[in-house]
All heavy atoms as an XYZ file, in Angstrom:
945
protein
N      -6.562     -2.841      2.113
C      -7.480     -3.755      2.724
C      -7.018     -5.198      2.491
O      -7.157     -6.013      3.352
C      -8.865     -3.521      2.153
C      -9.905     -4.313      2.850
S     -11.100     -3.393      3.770
C     -12.293     -2.923      2.616
N      -6.463     -5.451      1.319
C      -5.957     -6.778      1.026
C      -4.858     -7.150      2.004
O      -4.821     -8.279      2.478
C      -5.428     -6.853     -0.409
C      -4.752     -8.170     -0.788
C      -5.777     -9.293     -0.780
C      -4.114     -8.068     -2.142
N      -3.977     -6.204      2.330
C      -2.881     -6.496      3.244
C      -3.414     -6.903      4.606
O      -2.890     -7.823      5.236
C      -1.975     -5.283      3.377
N      -4.436     -6.231      5.081
C      -5.026     -6.569      6.363
C      -5.638     -7.956      6.299
O      -5.467     -8.764      7.211
C      -6.079     -5.532      6.754
C      -6.751     -5.724      8.106
C      -5.706     -5.698      9.211
C      -7.777     -4.644      8.335
N      -6.316     -8.256      5.227
C      -6.913     -9.581      5.064
C      -5.836    -10.652      5.029
O      -5.989    -11.713      5.626
C      -7.756     -9.631      3.794
N      -4.733    -10.376      4.342
C      -3.629    -11.330      4.288
C      -3.048    -11.573      5.666
O      -2.777    -12.699      6.048
C      -2.528    -10.835      3.349
C      -2.833    -10.853      1.869
C      -1.670    -10.250      1.098
C      -3.110    -12.245      1.390
N      -2.844    -10.516      6.430
C      -2.241    -10.667      7.740
C      -3.148    -11.438      8.683
O      -2.682    -12.181      9.528
C      -1.885     -9.302      8.335
O      -3.062     -8.579      8.638
N      -4.454    -11.275      8.546
C      -5.395    -11.984      9.408
C      -5.535    -13.447      9.013
O      -5.842    -14.296      9.826
C      -6.759    -11.311      9.361
C      -6.751    -10.002     10.087
C      -8.122     -9.416     10.134
N      -8.070     -8.162     10.881
C      -9.002     -7.249     10.838
N     -10.080     -7.433     10.099
N      -8.888     -6.145     11.533
N      -5.317    -13.746      7.760
C      -5.523    -15.111      7.285
C      -4.224    -15.901      7.143
O      -4.261    -17.065      6.791
C      -6.246    -15.083      5.943
C      -7.629    -14.503      6.053
C      -8.228    -14.364      4.672
N      -9.441    -13.606      4.750
C     -10.647    -14.128      4.574
N     -10.761    -15.398      4.298
N     -11.703    -13.380      4.664
N      -3.103    -15.300      7.431
C      -1.811    -15.972      7.222
C      -1.677    -17.224      8.079
O      -0.971    -18.157      7.721
C      -0.631    -14.987      7.447
C       0.668    -15.564      6.891
C      -0.470    -14.664      8.918
C       0.694    -15.589      5.412
N      -2.374    -17.271      9.185
C      -2.288    -18.427     10.064
C      -2.952    -19.660      9.451
O      -2.711    -20.769      9.894
C      -2.935    -18.110     11.404
N      -3.772    -19.485      8.442
C      -4.445    -20.617      7.805
C      -3.515    -21.252      6.778
O      -3.257    -20.684      5.728
C      -5.721    -20.155      7.117
C      -6.736    -19.620      8.085
C      -7.989    -19.257      7.361
N      -8.903    -18.583      8.246
C     -10.023    -18.038      7.843
N     -10.369    -18.074      6.580
N     -10.822    -17.454      8.707
N      -3.010    -22.447      7.055
C      -2.041    -23.080      6.154
C      -2.564    -23.298      4.737
O      -1.803    -23.260      3.794
C      -1.724    -24.418      6.813
C      -2.420    -24.427      8.122
C      -3.326    -23.247      8.212
N      -3.868    -23.530      4.575
C      -4.398    -23.792      3.238
C      -4.276    -22.575      2.332
O      -4.302    -22.698      1.117
C      -5.849    -24.286      3.294
C      -6.863    -23.253      3.721
C      -7.063    -23.161      5.227
O      -6.221    -23.613      6.000
N      -8.173    -22.579      5.653
N      -4.140    -21.364      2.888
C      -4.011    -20.159      2.068
C      -2.566    -19.868      1.682
O      -2.331    -19.132      0.744
C      -4.571    -18.942      2.812
C      -6.079    -18.894      2.972
C      -6.469    -17.663      3.779
C      -6.768    -18.862      1.635
N      -1.619    -20.415      2.401
C      -0.212    -20.072      2.188
C       0.254    -20.226      0.741
O       0.930    -19.348      0.224
C       0.678    -20.876      3.128
N      -0.100    -21.300      0.014
C       0.375    -21.413     -1.373
C      -0.183    -20.336     -2.296
O       0.433    -19.992     -3.285
C      -0.122    -22.794     -1.808
C      -0.368    -23.550     -0.564
C      -0.770    -22.519      0.464
N      -1.372    -19.781     -1.997
C      -1.991    -18.801     -2.876
C      -1.573    -17.374     -2.565
O      -1.772    -16.478     -3.374
C      -3.511    -18.898     -2.770
C      -4.040    -20.215     -3.246
C      -5.536    -20.241     -3.330
N      -6.198    -19.401     -2.364
C      -7.348    -19.672     -1.801
N      -7.949    -20.791     -2.100
N      -7.911    -18.841     -0.956
N      -1.007    -17.103     -1.397
C      -0.717    -15.741     -0.992
C       0.264    -15.008     -1.900
O       0.037    -13.850     -2.215
C      -0.244    -15.701      0.454
C      -1.340    -16.000      1.474
C      -0.752    -16.000      2.869
C      -2.488    -15.032      1.387
N       1.362    -15.617     -2.363
C       2.247    -14.873     -3.260
C       1.538    -14.404     -4.527
O       1.787    -13.317     -5.013
C       3.362    -15.869     -3.569
C       3.403    -16.751     -2.367
C       1.951    -16.892     -1.952
N       0.631    -15.199     -5.060
C      -0.108    -14.785     -6.254
C      -1.004    -13.595     -5.945
O      -1.127    -12.678     -6.745
C      -0.937    -15.947     -6.784
N      -1.625    -13.577     -4.770
C      -2.454    -12.446     -4.380
C      -1.618    -11.191     -4.218
O      -2.022    -10.108     -4.623
C      -3.178    -12.748     -3.068
C      -4.279    -13.799     -3.124
C      -4.759    -14.128     -1.719
C      -5.423    -13.334     -3.982
N      -0.462    -11.311     -3.626
C       0.400    -10.153     -3.402
C       0.889     -9.568     -4.721
O       1.044     -8.367     -4.838
C       1.581    -10.532     -2.517
N       1.124    -10.419     -5.719
C       1.595     -9.920     -7.008
C       0.587     -8.983     -7.652
O       0.939     -8.096     -8.416
C       1.918    -11.080     -7.938
C       3.267    -11.685     -7.688
C       3.677    -12.595     -8.833
N       2.780    -13.723     -8.988
C       2.893    -14.875     -8.342
N       3.860    -15.054     -7.492
N       2.036    -15.854     -8.541
N      -0.690     -9.165     -7.352
C      -1.711     -8.297     -7.924
C      -1.535     -6.855     -7.453
O      -1.981     -5.927     -8.098
C      -3.100     -8.804     -7.548
N      -0.867     -6.659     -6.333
C      -0.653     -5.328     -5.791
C       0.835     -4.970     -5.802
O       1.310     -4.274     -4.934
C      -1.201     -5.245     -4.363
C      -2.689     -5.155     -4.346
C      -3.477     -6.284     -4.203
C      -3.321     -3.941     -4.514
C      -4.854     -6.199     -4.212
C      -4.698     -3.847     -4.518
C      -5.458     -4.982     -4.362
O      -6.813     -4.885     -4.375
N       1.573     -5.452     -6.776
C       3.004     -5.199     -6.848
C       3.292     -3.725     -7.107
O       2.456     -2.981     -7.586
C       3.634     -6.060     -7.944
N       4.518     -3.319     -6.783
C       4.915     -1.919     -6.897
C       4.894     -1.419     -8.339
O       4.871     -0.229     -8.571
C       6.307     -1.726     -6.294
N       4.847     -2.303     -9.296
C       4.900     -1.902    -10.688
C       3.562     -1.527    -11.301
O       3.330     -1.824    -12.456
N       2.692     -0.898    -10.552
C       1.384     -0.480    -11.081
C       1.607      0.423    -12.290
O       2.294      1.418    -12.211
C       0.609      0.258     -9.993
C      -0.746      0.743    -10.420
C      -1.485      1.455     -9.286
O      -1.073      1.412     -8.147
N      -2.570      2.108     -9.623
N       1.024      0.054    -13.410
C       1.271      0.820    -14.636
C       0.034      1.538    -15.148
O       0.150      2.450    -15.954
C       1.797     -0.105    -15.748
O       0.844     -1.143    -15.948
C       3.141     -0.686    -15.386
N      -1.136      1.129    -14.720
C      -2.365      1.769    -15.190
C      -2.948      2.633    -14.085
O      -3.149      2.180    -12.972
C      -3.377      0.718    -15.624
C      -2.931     -0.067    -16.829
C      -3.993     -1.037    -17.268
C      -3.495     -1.821    -18.472
N      -4.483     -2.789    -18.921
N      -3.190      3.870    -14.425
C      -3.747      4.812    -13.473
C      -5.025      5.390    -14.058
O      -5.041      5.862    -15.194
C      -2.752      5.935    -13.177
C      -1.438      5.430    -12.658
C      -0.328      5.387    -13.485
C      -1.318      5.000    -11.354
C       0.898      4.919    -13.016
C      -0.112      4.518    -10.878
C       1.000      4.477    -11.697
N      -6.095      5.373    -13.264
C      -7.375      5.901    -13.733
C      -7.360      7.428    -13.754
O      -8.063      8.042    -14.551
C      -8.511      5.392    -12.852
N      -6.554      8.035    -12.873
C      -6.513      9.498    -12.793
C      -5.074      9.987    -12.679
O      -4.180      9.230    -12.311
C      -7.304     10.012    -11.565
O      -6.640      9.567    -10.368
C      -8.740      9.518    -11.568
N      -4.864     11.257    -12.965
C      -3.539     11.855    -12.787
C      -3.154     11.857    -11.311
O      -1.983     11.728    -10.967
C      -3.511     13.291    -13.319
C      -3.508     13.339    -14.843
O      -3.101     12.335    -15.462
O      -3.912     14.374    -15.394
N      -4.138     12.009    -10.427
C      -3.875     11.987     -8.991
C      -3.260     10.671     -8.554
O      -2.327     10.648     -7.748
N      -3.754      9.564     -9.067
C      -3.184      8.256     -8.757
C      -1.720      8.198     -9.190
O      -0.860      7.719     -8.451
C      -3.953      7.144     -9.466
C      -5.308      6.852     -8.901
C      -6.046      5.763     -9.646
O      -5.504      5.180    -10.616
O      -7.185      5.501     -9.260
N      -1.459      8.692    -10.400
C      -0.094      8.652    -10.937
C       0.856      9.487    -10.092
O       1.950      9.052     -9.745
C      -0.084      9.156    -12.386
C       1.286      9.099    -13.059
C       1.256      9.738    -14.444
N       0.577     11.026    -14.510
C       1.106     12.169    -14.059
N       2.286     12.181    -13.504
N       0.437     13.304    -14.179
N       0.434     10.696     -9.705
C       1.290     11.591     -8.907
C       1.569     10.993     -7.537
O       2.711     10.986     -7.063
C       0.633     12.988     -8.774
C       1.347     13.841     -7.753
C       0.603     13.689    -10.127
N       0.536     10.481     -6.891
C       0.706      9.873     -5.563
C       1.623      8.662     -5.658
O       2.535      8.486     -4.846
C      -0.663      9.511     -4.958
C      -1.418     10.789     -4.580
C      -0.503      8.594     -3.759
C      -2.854     10.566     -4.169
N       1.409      7.818     -6.658
C       2.246      6.628     -6.850
C       3.709      7.024     -7.047
O       4.615      6.428     -6.450
C       1.738      5.838     -8.051
C       2.360      4.489     -8.199
N       3.578      4.296     -8.796
C       1.929      3.264     -7.811
C       3.876      3.017     -8.785
N       2.887      2.375     -8.190
N       3.942      8.046     -7.871
C       5.306      8.491     -8.152
C       5.993      9.009     -6.886
O       7.138      8.650     -6.596
C       5.282      9.565     -9.225
C       6.645     10.058     -9.644
C       6.557     11.120    -10.737
O       5.476     11.622    -11.063
N       7.696     11.457    -11.303
N       5.303      9.846     -6.111
C       5.903     10.412     -4.891
C       6.221      9.324     -3.875
O       7.294      9.336     -3.256
C       4.975     11.451     -4.270
C       5.010     12.771     -4.981
C       4.364     13.842     -4.138
C       4.677     15.193     -4.756
N       4.435     16.283     -3.848
N       5.307      8.385     -3.683
C       5.536      7.315     -2.715
C       6.651      6.377     -3.162
O       7.435      5.900     -2.350
C       4.243      6.539     -2.463
C       3.133      7.322     -1.760
C       1.862      6.496     -1.682
C       3.571      7.783     -0.379
N       6.739      6.137     -4.462
C       7.805      5.287     -4.994
C       9.174      5.931     -4.771
O      10.129      5.265     -4.355
C       7.584      5.008     -6.492
O       6.333      4.339     -6.650
C       8.696      4.152     -7.066
N       9.275      7.222     -5.023
C      10.540      7.930     -4.834
C      10.952      7.956     -3.361
O      12.126      7.794     -3.046
C      10.426      9.356     -5.360
C      10.339      9.446     -6.861
C      10.012     10.848     -7.361
O       9.912     11.778     -6.536
O       9.835     11.002     -8.582
N      10.015      8.159     -2.468
C      10.327      8.308     -1.046
C      10.595      6.979     -0.349
O      11.535      6.854      0.416
C       9.157      9.026     -0.350
C       9.256      9.099      1.140
C      10.298     10.087      1.588
C      10.251     10.200      3.116
N      11.237     11.089      3.628
N       9.754      5.949     -0.598
C       9.817      4.723      0.189
C      10.377      3.510     -0.547
O      10.634      2.491      0.079
C       8.416      4.378      0.721
C       7.869      5.426      1.640
C       6.843      6.255      1.224
C       8.383      5.600      2.913
C       6.331      7.229      2.067
C       7.883      6.566      3.761
C       6.852      7.386      3.338
N      10.542      3.571     -1.852
C      11.003      2.429     -2.643
C      10.255      1.155     -2.210
O      10.854      0.196     -1.729
C      12.506      2.261     -2.514
C      13.221      3.481     -3.032
C      14.702      3.416     -2.867
C      15.397      4.668     -3.293
N      14.740      5.934     -3.114
N       8.931      1.164     -2.379
C       8.102      0.085     -1.844
C       8.245     -1.242     -2.579
O       8.552     -1.283     -3.766
C       6.678      0.623     -2.008
C       6.771      1.551     -3.159
C       8.140      2.176     -3.085
N       8.012     -2.318     -1.844
C       7.945     -3.649     -2.440
C       6.525     -3.932     -2.911
O       6.305     -4.825     -3.715
C       8.368     -4.722     -1.424
O       7.574     -4.579     -0.237
C       9.834     -4.593     -1.080
N       5.577     -3.172     -2.402
C       4.174     -3.273     -2.802
C       3.590     -1.864     -2.755
O       3.786     -1.139     -1.788
C       3.419     -4.171     -1.827
C       1.930     -4.203     -2.027
C       1.199     -4.956     -0.918
O       1.827     -5.505     -0.025
O      -0.037     -4.947     -0.970
N       2.900     -1.474     -3.803
C       2.248     -0.164     -3.807
C       1.051     -0.196     -4.742
O       1.176     -0.561     -5.911
C       3.213      0.935     -4.251
C       2.632      2.355     -4.328
C       2.036      2.804     -2.999
C       3.700      3.335     -4.797
N      -0.098      0.152     -4.208
C      -1.314      0.252     -5.005
C      -2.025      1.529     -4.600
O      -2.305      1.740     -3.422
C      -2.222     -0.951     -4.772
C      -3.479     -0.907     -5.570
N      -3.519     -1.177     -6.916
C      -4.739     -0.593     -5.220
C      -4.749     -1.041     -7.352
N      -5.518     -0.675     -6.336
N      -2.276      2.398     -5.552
C      -2.966      3.664     -5.317
C      -4.243      3.633     -6.142
O      -4.204      3.379     -7.343
C      -2.104      4.869     -5.742
C      -2.862      6.168     -5.516
C      -0.779      4.868     -5.000
N      -5.376      3.887     -5.479
C      -6.653      3.858     -6.185
C      -7.521      5.032     -5.767
O      -7.698      5.312     -4.585
C      -7.385      2.551     -5.875
C      -8.677      2.403     -6.632
C      -9.370      1.087     -6.343
O      -8.820      0.238     -5.617
O     -10.477      0.906     -6.854
N      -8.047      5.720     -6.757
C      -9.014      6.785     -6.523
C     -10.363      6.097     -6.318
O     -10.949      5.593     -7.263
C      -9.058      7.731     -7.728
C     -10.047      8.874     -7.574
O     -10.858      8.834     -6.631
O     -10.015      9.795     -8.392
N     -10.837      6.060     -5.077
C     -12.086      5.369     -4.766
C     -13.267      6.329     -4.685
O     -14.321      5.990     -4.165
C     -11.952      4.534     -3.462
C     -11.009      3.370     -3.665
C     -11.517      5.389     -2.298
N     -13.083      7.539     -5.206
C     -14.148      8.538     -5.179
C     -14.945      8.558     -6.476
O     -15.723      9.474     -6.700
C     -13.553      9.926     -4.916
O     -12.712     10.311     -5.982
N     -14.698      7.590     -7.328
C     -15.407      7.566     -8.606
C     -14.705      8.361     -9.691
O     -15.293      8.698    -10.710
N     -13.440      8.703     -9.462
C     -12.664      9.406    -10.479
C     -12.566     10.905    -10.308
O     -11.908     11.579    -11.087
N     -13.201     11.443     -9.259
C     -13.148     12.903     -9.092
C     -11.932     13.347     -8.260
O     -11.688     14.536     -8.110
C     -14.437     13.441     -8.476
S     -14.784     12.874     -6.829
N     -11.155     12.397     -7.722
C      -9.919     12.737     -7.043
C     -10.069     13.279     -5.634
O      -9.200     13.995     -5.159
N     -11.148     12.896     -4.946
C     -11.344     13.420     -3.592
C     -11.089     12.397     -2.502
O     -11.024     12.746     -1.326
C     -12.771     13.973     -3.403
O     -13.712     12.928     -3.635
C     -13.029     15.144     -4.331
N     -10.922     11.117     -2.855
C     -10.679     10.082     -1.848
C      -9.809      8.999     -2.462
O     -10.137      8.452     -3.516
C     -12.006      9.480     -1.365
C     -11.884      8.734     -0.065
C     -12.232      9.339      1.125
C     -11.416      7.436     -0.032
C     -12.112      8.657      2.330
C     -11.289      6.745      1.161
C     -11.649      7.355      2.349
N      -8.691      8.686     -1.801
C      -7.750      7.698     -2.303
C      -7.519      6.596     -1.285
O      -7.498      6.843     -0.083
C      -6.391      8.343     -2.628
C      -6.442      9.259     -3.818
C      -6.704     10.611     -3.653
C      -6.248      8.779     -5.096
C      -6.766     11.460     -4.744
C      -6.307      9.619     -6.200
C      -6.559     10.959     -6.010
O      -6.629     11.800     -7.095
N      -7.320      5.391     -1.792
C      -6.912      4.263     -0.972
C      -5.485      3.903     -1.386
O      -5.197      3.750     -2.580
C      -7.827      3.063     -1.196
C      -7.411      1.852     -0.389
C      -8.278      0.647     -0.695
O      -8.527      0.333     -1.856
N      -8.734     -0.018      0.339
N      -4.606      3.777     -0.392
C      -3.203      3.462     -0.661
C      -2.814      2.232      0.138
O      -2.983      2.193      1.356
C      -2.285      4.637     -0.268
C      -2.647      5.881     -1.086
C      -0.819      4.259     -0.447
C      -1.965      7.138     -0.590
N      -2.290      1.236     -0.550
C      -1.705      0.061      0.098
C      -0.229      0.118     -0.232
O       0.157      0.142     -1.403
C      -2.337     -1.236     -0.440
C      -3.844     -1.243     -0.157
C      -1.659     -2.452      0.172
C      -4.596     -2.355     -0.852
N       0.604      0.161      0.808
C       2.048      0.316      0.594
C       2.825     -0.563      1.564
O       2.514     -0.624      2.748
C       2.475      1.799      0.713
C       3.978      1.958      0.442
C       2.059      2.381      2.039
C       4.432      3.406      0.303
N       3.824     -1.257      1.042
C       4.736     -2.047      1.858
C       6.149     -1.557      1.581
O       6.548     -1.416      0.426
C       4.629     -3.533      1.515
N       6.876     -1.268      2.649
C       8.237     -0.765      2.491
C       9.076     -1.139      3.704
O       8.574     -1.148      4.830
C       8.222      0.756      2.334
O       9.534      1.263      2.314
N      10.348     -1.396      3.458
C      11.269     -1.650      4.568
C      11.465     -0.408      5.429
O      11.923     -0.499      6.562
C      12.619     -2.141      4.038
C      12.535     -3.563      3.492
O      11.610     -4.298      3.895
O      13.382     -3.934      2.661
N      11.118      0.754      4.896
C      11.212      2.003      5.664
C      10.313      1.973      6.901
O      10.513      2.738      7.832
C      10.822      3.197      4.789
C      11.666      3.392      3.557
C      13.036      3.982      3.868
O      13.131      4.788      4.802
O      13.986      3.607      3.168
N       9.320      1.092      6.899
C       8.367      1.023      7.999
C       8.772      0.037      9.088
O       8.086     -0.070     10.096
C       6.977      0.635      7.473
C       6.418      1.589      6.463
C       5.728      1.115      5.362
C       6.555      2.956      6.596
C       5.179      1.973      4.421
C       6.030      3.835      5.662
C       5.337      3.338      4.578
N       9.870     -0.682      8.889
C      10.298     -1.691      9.871
C      10.467     -1.083     11.251
O      11.146     -0.072     11.420
C      11.614     -2.340      9.448
C      11.456     -3.471      8.488
C      12.771     -4.178      8.257
C      12.591     -5.247      7.208
N      13.850     -5.874      6.844
N       9.845     -1.719     12.218
C       9.998     -1.310     13.603
C       9.195     -0.089     14.011
O       9.265      0.333     15.161
N       8.466      0.503     13.085
C       7.697      1.707     13.397
C       6.253      1.340     13.722
O       5.672      0.476     13.069
C       7.699      2.674     12.212
C       9.047      3.243     11.797
C       8.882      4.096     10.554
C       9.657      4.051     12.918
N       5.649      2.022     14.696
C       4.227      1.792     14.952
C       3.383      2.247     13.760
O       3.807      3.094     12.965
C       3.920      2.648     16.181
C       5.158      3.372     16.545
C       6.245      2.984     15.597
N       2.195      1.687     13.655
C       1.305      1.975     12.533
C       1.048      3.469     12.369
O       1.068      3.992     11.253
C      -0.021      1.226     12.713
C      -1.046      1.372     11.600
C      -0.490      0.863     10.275
C      -2.315      0.630     11.966
N       0.839      4.177     13.478
C       0.561      5.619     13.404
C       1.743      6.365     12.792
O       1.571      7.263     11.969
C       0.213      6.177     14.800
C       0.107      7.684     14.779
C      -1.075      5.566     15.313
N       2.963      5.990     13.158
C       4.160      6.639     12.605
C       4.294      6.343     11.109
O       4.649      7.227     10.318
C       5.402      6.156     13.361
C       6.699      6.725     12.874
C       6.817      8.203     13.127
C       8.206      8.681     12.752
N       8.311     10.114     12.734
N       3.963      5.109     10.704
C       3.999      4.755      9.286
C       3.025      5.627      8.493
O       3.363      6.155      7.435
C       3.636      3.279      9.104
C       4.633      2.318      9.702
C       4.157      0.888      9.633
O       3.322      0.531      8.801
N       4.673      0.051     10.507
N       1.818      5.779      9.027
C       0.811      6.594      8.347
C       1.238      8.058      8.289
O       1.017      8.733      7.284
C      -0.538      6.445      9.045
C      -1.129      5.077      8.839
C      -2.384      4.839      9.657
O      -2.573      5.411     10.724
N      -3.247      3.965      9.164
N       1.862      8.547      9.353
C       2.338      9.938      9.361
C       3.402     10.167      8.301
O       3.440     11.226      7.658
C       2.881     10.307     10.735
C       1.795     10.568     11.746
C       2.370     10.987     13.076
N       1.317     11.095     14.060
C       1.489     10.965     15.351
N       2.693     10.719     15.848
N       0.480     11.079     16.182
N       4.291      9.192      8.115
C       5.324      9.321      7.083
C       4.696      9.441      5.694
O       5.119     10.254      4.874
C       6.283      8.125      7.129
C       7.247      8.073      8.302
C       7.998      6.741      8.323
C       8.224      9.230      8.249
N       3.681      8.627      5.439
C       2.989      8.696      4.154
C       2.286     10.048      4.016
O       2.374     10.708      2.980
C       1.986      7.526      4.005
C       1.130      7.702      2.762
C       2.730      6.197      3.947
N       1.597     10.473      5.077
C       0.893     11.759      5.037
C       1.850     12.927      4.810
O       1.536     13.865      4.070
C       0.098     11.978      6.319
C      -1.108     11.072      6.427
O      -1.518     10.452      5.460
N      -1.665     10.985      7.615
N       3.021     12.884      5.438
C       4.007     13.958      5.248
C       4.499     13.982      3.802
O       4.701     15.053      3.226
C       5.188     13.778      6.202
C       4.863     14.083      7.640
C       5.976     13.687      8.589
O       6.968     13.082      8.204
N       5.804     14.023      9.865
N       4.687     12.819      3.221
C       5.143     12.734      1.836
C       4.094     13.311      0.879
O       4.441     13.918     -0.132
C       5.439     11.268      1.461
O       6.406     10.757      2.384
C       5.967     11.148      0.053
N       2.836     13.145      1.220
C       1.740     13.597      0.356
C       1.095     14.885      0.858
O      -0.062     15.166      0.540
C       0.682     12.495      0.250
C       1.157     11.161     -0.316
C       0.048     10.133     -0.258
C       1.691     11.325     -1.726
N       1.841     15.666      1.609
C       1.305     16.875      2.239
C       0.590     17.795      1.240
O      -0.523     18.266      1.497
C       2.435     17.633      2.936
C       1.988     18.784      3.773
C       3.172     19.391      4.500
C       2.719     20.545      5.379
N       3.820     21.115      6.136
N       1.195     18.055      0.107
C       0.596     18.944     -0.892
C      -0.673     18.341     -1.489
O      -1.674     19.048     -1.683
C       1.599     19.245     -2.009
C       2.771     20.083     -1.558
C       3.799     20.259     -2.667
O       3.443     20.062     -3.848
O       4.951     20.588     -2.345
N      -0.654     17.038     -1.777
C      -1.802     16.386     -2.385
C      -2.970     16.304     -1.399
O      -4.131     16.422     -1.789
C      -1.425     14.978     -2.867
C      -0.559     14.956     -4.106
C       0.883     15.404     -3.852
O       1.345     15.330     -2.699
O       1.521     15.843     -4.812
N      -2.687     16.096     -0.138
C      -3.733     15.955      0.877
C      -4.558     17.232      1.011
O      -5.758     17.175      1.282
C      -3.113     15.546      2.237
C      -2.632     14.103      2.159
C      -4.106     15.719      3.376
C      -1.879     13.630      3.386
N      -3.953     18.365      0.773
C      -4.675     19.635      0.889
C      -5.851     19.715     -0.081
O      -6.848     20.364      0.210
C      -3.728     20.813      0.652
C      -2.718     20.986      1.744
C      -1.715     22.098      1.443
O      -1.811     22.762      0.417
N      -0.762     22.296      2.343
N      -5.763     19.029     -1.203
C      -6.799     19.137     -2.216
C      -7.788     17.976     -2.251
O      -8.619     17.922     -3.139
N      -7.678     17.042     -1.291
C      -8.586     15.902     -1.316
C      -9.417     15.840     -0.032
O      -9.091     16.473      0.974
C      -7.834     14.569     -1.544
C      -6.885     14.257     -0.398
C      -7.103     14.586     -2.856
C      -6.225     12.904     -0.504
N     -10.463     15.052     -0.077
C     -11.377     14.944      1.048
C     -10.962     13.838      2.014
O     -11.094     13.977      3.218
C     -12.793     14.680      0.536
C     -13.799     14.467      1.616
N     -14.214     15.478      2.447
C     -14.462     13.356      2.008
C     -15.091     15.002      3.306
N     -15.267     13.717      3.051
N     -10.467     12.718      1.493
C     -10.126     11.594      2.358
C      -8.986     10.760      1.811
O      -8.733     10.715      0.616
N      -8.302     10.100      2.744
C      -7.156      9.262      2.389
C      -7.164      8.052      3.307
O      -7.198      8.191      4.530
C      -5.858     10.054      2.569
C      -4.559      9.393      2.176
C      -4.519      9.151      0.670
C      -3.388     10.268      2.580
N      -7.152      6.874      2.715
C      -7.097      5.635      3.477
C      -5.736      5.003      3.196
O      -5.433      4.666      2.056
C      -8.231      4.709      3.032
C      -8.334      3.446      3.805
C      -9.512      2.611      3.323
O      -9.781      2.541      2.123
N     -10.200      1.976      4.232
N      -4.912      4.866      4.236
C      -3.549      4.365      4.071
C      -3.402      3.052      4.831
O      -3.720      2.980      6.025
C      -2.512      5.386      4.586
C      -1.099      4.848      4.414
C      -2.674      6.720      3.876
N      -2.909      2.046      4.136
C      -2.624      0.742      4.729
C      -1.120      0.455      4.584
O      -0.697     -0.249      3.676
C      -3.417     -0.354      4.020
C      -4.884     -0.237      4.174
C      -5.741      0.427      3.343
C      -5.685     -0.753      5.223
N      -7.019      0.337      3.808
C      -7.017     -0.387      4.967
C      -5.409     -1.495      6.369
C      -8.064     -0.735      5.804
C      -6.467     -1.842      7.198
C      -7.764     -1.466      6.912
N      -0.291      1.006      5.476
C       1.149      0.732      5.391
C       1.496     -0.578      6.092
O       0.835     -0.964      7.057
C       1.761      1.922      6.124
C       0.738      2.269      7.154
C      -0.603      1.951      6.533
N       2.531     -1.245      5.610
C       3.022     -2.451      6.271
C       4.394     -2.828      5.722
O       4.872     -2.243      4.762
C       2.031     -3.607      6.124
C       1.747     -3.998      4.715
N       0.811     -3.352      3.950
C       2.271     -4.964      3.925
C       0.764     -3.919      2.751
N       1.643     -4.883      2.708
N       4.991     -3.812      6.362
C       6.262     -4.363      5.909
C       5.958     -5.743      5.356
O       5.274     -6.538      5.998
C       7.268     -4.466      7.086
C       8.578     -5.074      6.613
C       7.497     -3.107      7.704
N       6.423     -6.026      4.157
C       6.137     -7.294      3.499
C       7.411     -8.118      3.456
O       8.431     -7.666      2.945
C       5.631     -7.029      2.081
C       5.055     -8.202      1.313
C       3.762     -8.662      1.963
C       4.790     -7.804     -0.120
N       7.340     -9.315      4.019
C       8.485    -10.233      4.009
C       8.123    -11.417      3.130
O       7.084    -12.026      3.316
C       8.783    -10.753      5.415
C       9.070     -9.686      6.407
N      10.256     -9.004      6.442
C       8.302     -9.159      7.386
C      10.223     -8.122      7.420
N       9.039     -8.192      8.011
N       8.971    -11.742      2.187
C       8.714    -12.882      1.311
C       9.920    -13.811      1.320
O      11.061    -13.367      1.331
C       8.487    -12.429     -0.134
S       6.978    -11.531     -0.384
N       9.656    -15.089      1.364
C      10.677    -16.077      1.051
C       9.994    -17.116      0.170
O       8.824    -16.976     -0.164
C      11.331    -16.674      2.302
C      10.367    -17.474      3.172
O       9.392    -18.036      2.626
O      10.580    -17.533      4.386
N      10.686    -18.161     -0.211
C      10.093    -19.067     -1.188
C       8.964    -19.923     -0.610
O       8.232    -20.553     -1.350
C      11.161    -19.948     -1.825
C      11.861    -20.892     -0.878
C      12.909    -21.682     -1.631
C      13.626    -22.642     -0.683
N      14.609    -23.428     -1.387
N       8.805    -19.922      0.712
C       7.765    -20.741      1.313
C       6.632    -19.946      1.949
O       5.553    -20.463      2.139
C       8.368    -21.653      2.382
C       9.429    -22.560      1.842
N       9.156    -23.581      0.969
C      10.758    -22.563      2.020
C      10.295    -24.197      0.653
N      11.276    -23.598      1.281
N       6.886    -18.678      2.312
C       5.884    -17.936      3.057
C       5.810    -16.478      2.619
O       6.796    -15.905      2.191
C       6.224    -17.958      4.560
C       6.252    -19.321      5.143
N       7.370    -20.107      5.132
C       5.281    -20.046      5.742
C       7.094    -21.248      5.711
N       5.838    -21.241      6.099
N       4.652    -15.919      2.779
C       4.442    -14.488      2.586
C       3.845    -13.982      3.886
O       2.822    -14.485      4.330
C       3.481    -14.216      1.435
C       3.033    -12.780      1.278
C       4.173    -11.961      0.685
C       1.818    -12.689      0.396
N       4.478    -13.019      4.508
C       3.992    -12.498      5.772
C       3.853    -10.994      5.646
O       4.811    -10.293      5.361
C       4.962    -12.834      6.928
C       5.156    -14.354      7.013
C       4.440    -12.273      8.241
C       6.279    -14.774      7.920
N       2.652    -10.495      5.844
C       2.401     -9.067      5.838
C       2.285     -8.606      7.287
O       1.399     -9.030      7.993
C       1.132     -8.739      5.084
N       3.217     -7.794      7.730
C       3.178     -7.279      9.079
C       2.483     -5.919      9.044
O       3.025     -4.970      8.518
C       4.585     -7.102      9.635
S       5.514     -8.641      9.636
N       1.292     -5.878      9.560
C       0.512     -4.646      9.546
C       0.692     -3.939     10.863
O       0.720     -4.512     11.902
C      -0.979     -4.949      9.294
C      -1.791     -3.675      9.337
C      -1.158     -5.646      7.972
């Protein structure tokens, strides 16, 4: 959801200096996992896509039935959103069988020293 908010607000110049700090909060180096499901999903996505941004959260209250995933990877360049989501779903095929819902926010993240652009 943060990625979508970033992409919608990127046109506002006053936000540009703060965007890299916001993106760092969702960096690929997530080290704390509330559940084993979060850890397994994070590990599989990291191995497959080598993301520049990855955040996995069990939003079902800890019972492991609904996950939110924010992922940025160069693997998604040039692909339509539906194809990006399918790639994530295929990677998590085994895990998806045991859960009720999955919210995936894939995108390509471009950073330089002056701008952060999230292409959703």
